[in-house]
KELUM-687861 format. One record per residue (C-alpha): x, y, z. Coordinates in steps of 0.2 Angstrom, whole numbers, plus 2048, in hexadecimal, padded with zeros to 3 digits. Example, Ala and Ser with C-alpha at 12.3 -4.5 7.8 and 13.67 -1.06 7.14 Angstrom:
BEGIN
83E:7EA:827;
844:7FB:824;
//
This chain:
BEGIN
8CE:7F8:81D;
8C8:802:82B;
8B6:804:832;
8B2:813:827;
8B7:80A:817;
8AC:7FB:81B;
89E:807:820;
89F:810:80F;
8A0:7FF:805;
890:7FA:80E;
888:80B:80B;
88B:80A:7F8;
886:7F8:7F8;
875:7FD:7FF;
872:80E:7F6;
878:808:7E4;
86A:7FB:7E3;
85D:808:7E8;
863:814:7DB;
862:806:7CE;
850:803:7D4;
84C:816:7D3;
853:816:7C1;
847:808:7BD;
839:812:7C5;
83E:821:7BA;
83E:817:7AB;
82D:811:7AE;
827:823:7B0;
82D:826:79E;
822:818:798;
811:81D:792;
805:80F:794;
7F4:80F:78B;
7E6:810:797;
7DB:800:797;
7C9:804:793;
7B9:7FA:794;
7A7:7FF:790;
7A0:7F0:79A;
797:7F4:7AA;
79B:7E6:7B5;
793:7E5:7C6;
79E:7ED:7D4;
79F:7EA:7E6;
7A8:7F7:7F0;
7AE:7F0:800;
7B2:7FC:80F;
7B9:7F5:81F;
7B6:800:82F;
7BB:7FF:841;
7B7:80E:84C;
7B6:81A:83E;
7A8:825:845;
7B2:835:841;
7B6:831:82F;
7AA:825:828;
79B:831:825;
7A5:83B:818;
7AB:82B:810;
79A:824:80E;
793:835:808;
7A1:835:7FB;
79C:823:7F5;
78A:828:7F4;
78E:834:7E7;
795:827:7DB;
78F:827:7C9;
78F:815:7C2;
783:80F:7B6;
786:7FC:7BA;
781:7F2:7C9;
789:7FA:7D8;
789:7F6:7EB;
793:7FD:7FA;
797:7F0:807;
79C:7F8:817;
7A3:7EC:823;
7A2:7F2:836;
7B0:7E8:83E;
7AC:7E7:850;
7AB:7FA:853;
7A8:801:864;
7A2:812:85F;
794:818:854;
79B:812:843;
78D:805:841;
77F:812:844;
787:81E:837;
788:810:82A;
776:80B:82E;
770:81D:82A;
778:81C:818;
770:80A:816;
75F:812:819;
762:820:80D;
76A:817:7FF;
766:805:7F9;
777:803:7F2;
77E:802:804;
77F:7F2:80E;
785:7F0:820;
78F:7E0:825;
794:7DD:837;
7A4:7D4:83C;
7A1:7CE:84E;
7AF:7C2:851;
7C2:7C3:84C;
7C9:7B6:840;
7D7:7AA:845;
7DC:7A8:833;
7DC:7BA:82D;
7E2:7CB:833;
7D4:7D6:839;
7D3:7E2:82B;
7D5:7D4:81E;
7C8:7CA:827;
7BC:7D9:826;
7BF:7DB:813;
7BD:7C8:810;
7AD:7C9:81A;
7A7:7D7:80F;
7AC:7CD:7FF;
7A2:7BE:805;
793:7C9:808;
794:7D2:7F7;
78F:7CC:7E5;
798:7D8:7D9;
7A3:7D1:7CB;
7B0:7DE:7CF;
7B6:7E1:7E1;
7BB:7F2:7E5;
7C3:7F6:7F6;
7C7:806:7FF;
7C8:80C:811;
7BC:815:81D;
7C6:826:81D;
7C7:829:80A;
7BE:834:7FE;
7BA:831:7EB;
7B5:83A:7DC;
7A4:836:7D5;
7AC:82D:7C7;
7B7:821:7D1;
7AD:811:7CF;
7A9:815:7BD;
7BC:818:7BA;
7C3:809:7C3;
7B6:7FE:7BA;
7BB:804:7A9;
7CD:7FD:7AB;
7C6:7EB:7AB;
7C9:7E6:79A;
7C5:7D3:797;
7D7:7CE:79C;
7D9:7DA:7AB;
7D8:7D1:7BC;
7DD:7DF:7C8;
7DE:7F2:7C7;
7EA:7FB:7D3;
7E3:80C:7D7;
7EC:81D:7DB;
7EB:824:7EC;
7F0:836:7F2;
7ED:840:802;
7E9:851:7FA;
7E1:856:7EA;
7EB:861:7DD;
7EE:872:7E4;
7E6:86F:7F5;
7F5:86B:800;
7F4:878:80D;
804:875:817;
815:86F:815;
811:85E:81E;
803:85B:812;
80E:85E:803;
81B:853:80A;
80F:845:80C;
807:848:7FB;
818:847:7F3;
81C:837:7FD;
80B:82F:7F7;
810:834:7E5;
821:82B:7E6;
818:81C:7EC;
80B:81C:7DE;
817:81F:7D0;
823:812:7D7;
815:805:7D7;
810:809:7C5;
822:809:7BE;
826:7F8:7C6;
816:7F1:7C0;
81A:7F6:7AE;
82A:7EB:7B0;
820:7DC:7B7;
823:7DF:7C9;
811:7DE:7CF;
815:7E0:7E2;
80C:7EF:7E9;
7FA:7F7:7EB;
7F0:801:7F8;
7E1:7FA:800;
7DA:80C:7FE;
7D7:809:7EC;
7D8:7F9:7E3;
7CC:7EE:7D9;
7CC:7DC:7D3;
7C1:7CF:7CB;
7B8:7C4:7D6;
7BC:7B5:7CB;
7CF:7B9:7CC;
7CE:7BB:7DF;
7C5:7AA:7E0;
7D2:7A2:7D4;
7E0:7A6:7E0;
7D7:7A0:7EF;
7D3:7B1:7F6;
7DF:7B9:802;
7E7:7A8:806;
7F5:7A6:814;
7FA:7B8:810;
7EA:7BE:818;
7F1:7BB:829;
7FD:7CA:826;
7F6:7DC:828;
7FA:7E0:815;
7F1:7D0:810;
7E3:7DA:807;
7EF:7E5:7FD;
802:7E2:7F9;
801:7CF:7FC;
7F1:7CE:7F3;
7F9:7D7:7E4;
808:7CB:7E5;
7FC:7BC:7E5;
7F2:7C3:7D6;
803:7C6:7CD;
807:7B4:7CE;
7F8:7AF:7C3;
7FC:7AB:7B1;
7EB:7B2:7AC;
7E5:7C4:7AE;
7EF:7D4:7AD;
7F2:7E0:7BC;
7F1:7F2:7B7;
7F4:803:7BF;
7E5:810:7BF;
7ED:820:7BB;
7DE:82A:7B6;
7D8:839:7C0;
7C7:832:7C1;
7CD:823:7CB;
7D6:82B:7D8;
7D3:829:7EB;
7D7:836:7F8;
7DC:830:809;
7DC:83B:818;
7EC:844:81B;
7F5:841:82B;
7F2:850:838;
805:851:83D;
816:84A:83B;
815:83E:849;
805:837:842;
80D:835:831;
81C:82D:838;
811:821:842;
807:81C:833;
817:819:828;
81E:80F:837;
80F:804:837;
810:801:824;
822:7FC:826;
81E:7F0:834;
814:7E6:828;
823:7E0:820;
829:7D7:830;
81D:7CA:82A;
828:7C4:81C;
821:7B3:81A;
816:7B6:80B;
81F:7C5:802;
827:7C3:7F2;
83A:7C3:7F5;
83E:7D1:7E8;
831:7DC:7F1;
838:7D9:802;
84A:7DC:7FB;
844:7ED:7F5;
83D:7F1:805;
84C:7EC:80F;
858:7F5:803;
84D:805:805;
84D:804:818;
85F:800:81A;
866:80C:80D;
85C:81A:815;
863:816:826;
875:814:821;
874:824:815;
86D:82E:824;
87B:828:830;
888:82C:822;
881:83E:81F;
881:842:832;
893:83A:834;
89A:845:826;
898:854:831;
8A4:84D:83D;
8AF:843:831;
8B2:84F:822;
8BB:841:818;
8AA:839:815;
8A3:848:80D;
8A8:844:7FB;
8A2:832:7FC;
892:835:805;
88C:845:7FE;
891:840:7EC;
886:830:7EE;
878:83B:7F6;
879:847:7E8;
877:839:7DB;
868:832:7E5;
860:843:7E6;
862:846:7D3;
859:836:7CF;
84B:839:7DB;
849:84B:7D5;
848:846:7C3;
83C:839:7C7;
831:845:7D1;
832:851:7C2;
82C:844:7B6;
820:83D:7C3;
817:84D:7C8;
814:851:7B5;
80E:83F:7B0;
803:83E:7C0;
7FC:84F:7BE;
803:856:7CF;
80E:864:7C8;
807:86E:7D7;
813:864:7E2;
823:867:7D8;
830:874:7DF;
838:877:7EF;
82C:86A:7F8;
833:85C:7ED;
845:861:7F1;
841:861:803;
839:850:802;
848:849:7F8;
854:850:805;
84A:84A:814;
845:839:80C;
854:82E:813;
851:835:824;
83E:833:823;
840:821:81E;
84E:81D:82A;
843:824:838;
834:819:835;
83F:80A:831;
849:80A:841;
838:80E:84A;
830:7FF:842;
83F:7F4:846;
83F:7F9:858;
82C:7F9:85B;
820:7F2:84E;
810:7FC:84A;
800:7F7:853;
7F4:7F0:847;
7E3:7EF:84D;
7E1:7E0:858;
7D4:7D3:858;
7DA:7C3:850;
7E9:7BA:858;
7F9:7C3:853;
801:7BE:842;
812:7BB:84B;
80A:7B0:858;
801:7A5:84B;
811:7A4:841;
81B:79E:850;
80E:791:854;
80E:78B:842;
821:789:843;
820:781:854;
813:774:84D;
81E:771:83E;
82D:76E:848;
824:763:854;
81D:759:846;
82E:756:83F;
836:751:84F;
827:745:852;
829:73D:841;
83C:73C:844;
83A:733:854;
82D:727:84D;
839:722:83E;
846:71E:84A;
849:70B:84C;
//
């Protein structure tokens, strides 16, 4: 067989598992799960880490101040070594509203990634039975805390929340609609896979967990060294527990709005930074990592194959036929997803554009992340450097023990 034959075999070997995964996601969208509902009003601690967020945090804190929750509630805002006026802005809200509390991080941690350390510090300084986390560039409906807390039935340990970059009907540009559709795809994929027992993903913008469950798994653990130690890796640690369900909050009252990217370059850079997290593969669930690898490489190979088809016409039936199947599954999924998630405003030519551009979009950020990892906020010693040091110490110990055992 020639090169092109092997290329097509590899292409199909990568794309077909992805299509199987998408069919599973589509099946999950067709499942109607009953919303958990609890009338209990547990104490809630909202943890918001902030680093040089003077341009965004005032709007976030104002949004938090409008929360209506009849149970005990505190907002723990963690200023992580900001060099701007972030701390002063937080202090203004502390003086105006007794629910706000300012916590300072003055030194980086050698054990945890910077943001994970900020969240962990906030948890240590909080008292709520429910820990609810978000970011300093988000907005909330006044029902957010109430809604998220209502999901905590007696057997629920963690609630994965919904995140979107625009409100329904308020996407003013093509880029905003594209980003909103991409967020939607991430949200319904997470929910669908969770229904099938794959509790792998969450967003630190909107997630909640019982303090007792967090303490039972030993906090963030070794995964806290990675940038996603407070979201995906935490969800996977929680998923290993035999006690306590993990549920997805689909209700409109629980949704969090994160700030949309101002331009395409910023969106690509953000997604590249997200993909860079998966270079730290030590603690991720193998099935989760396999899915990420398949998504990235099938996008790269499919994008190359589509471009090659314009120069090698014999590839067209094999490549465009496979692409058409992929587009069909994604479009059906989007049709069902926009309806179930209440985002019919996104359905139409914009979804088609997203589906056509998706392999090129993912391929671009995957190659960029492979060539140059995203710059996560510095502070603690780098994760990679610590990993290499641990591996070096382990190798050195084994060599030393081997030598000592020699006659």
